[in-house]
N, C-alpha and C positions, 0 to 999 in steps of 0.2 A: 349678515350683510343684507342691506335693502337698496333698492334703486330710488334715487331721488330726481324728479324731473323738475328743472328750473327753466322757466320761460319768461322771456322778455317780450313786451309788446313793442310796436314800432318805435325806433329810436334813431337818433343821430348824434354821435359823440361817444363819451365814456359813461357807462352806468355801473358803478361798483355795487356789489351786493354781498350779504352774508345771510346764511340760513342757519338758524339756531334752535336747538332742542334742549330744554332744561338747562340753560346757561352754557351750553357746549356748542361750538361751531361745527356744523356738519359739513358745510360747503362754503367757499369764499372764492370771489372772482370778479371779473369785470368784463361786461359786454362792450365791445367797442367797434366803432365804424358807423355804417348806416344800414338800417334794416328796414325794409318797406313791408314786411309782414312779420308775424310772430316767429321767434327764434328760440329753440330749446336746447338745452345740454342735459345729459343724463350723468349722474355721479353715483358711484357705488359708496354707500356710507354705513357706518355702524349706528343704527338708530332703532328706537322702539316705535310703537304705534302711537305714542303721545303726540300732543300738538306740536307744530313747528311754527317759528316765526321768521319772517322775511324782513330784513333790514335793507332798505333801499331808499335813498333820499328822493329819487324821482318817482317812486311809487308805481313803477311799470313792471315789476318782477314779481312773479308768483312761483310757488313751490308746492309739489305734491310727493308724497311717498307712494311709490307704486308697489302693488301686491301681485305676486305671481310673476310669471315669465314675461319678458318683453320680446316681441317679435312674432313671427309665424312659426307654427308647428310644422314639422316636415310634411304632415298630411296636407295642411293648408297651403304650403309653398308649392305643392305640386299642382294645385288647381288653377 
């Protein structure tokens, strides 16, 4: 399993999106409401390191497969 970071730029309304890899949907959803700064969601997906495609009519959604752990290590959290 990998982490998939999906980010929307500024928006107002409903922004549906789909993230696809090799013809298979990894994540699908809708950002809705009003956002005055970038907003992200993280999904846990069964994906490879191959290219992914973002389907979004508004053109304001991006996606990135993350490698490694997300968050602070216990050592860094204590600083």
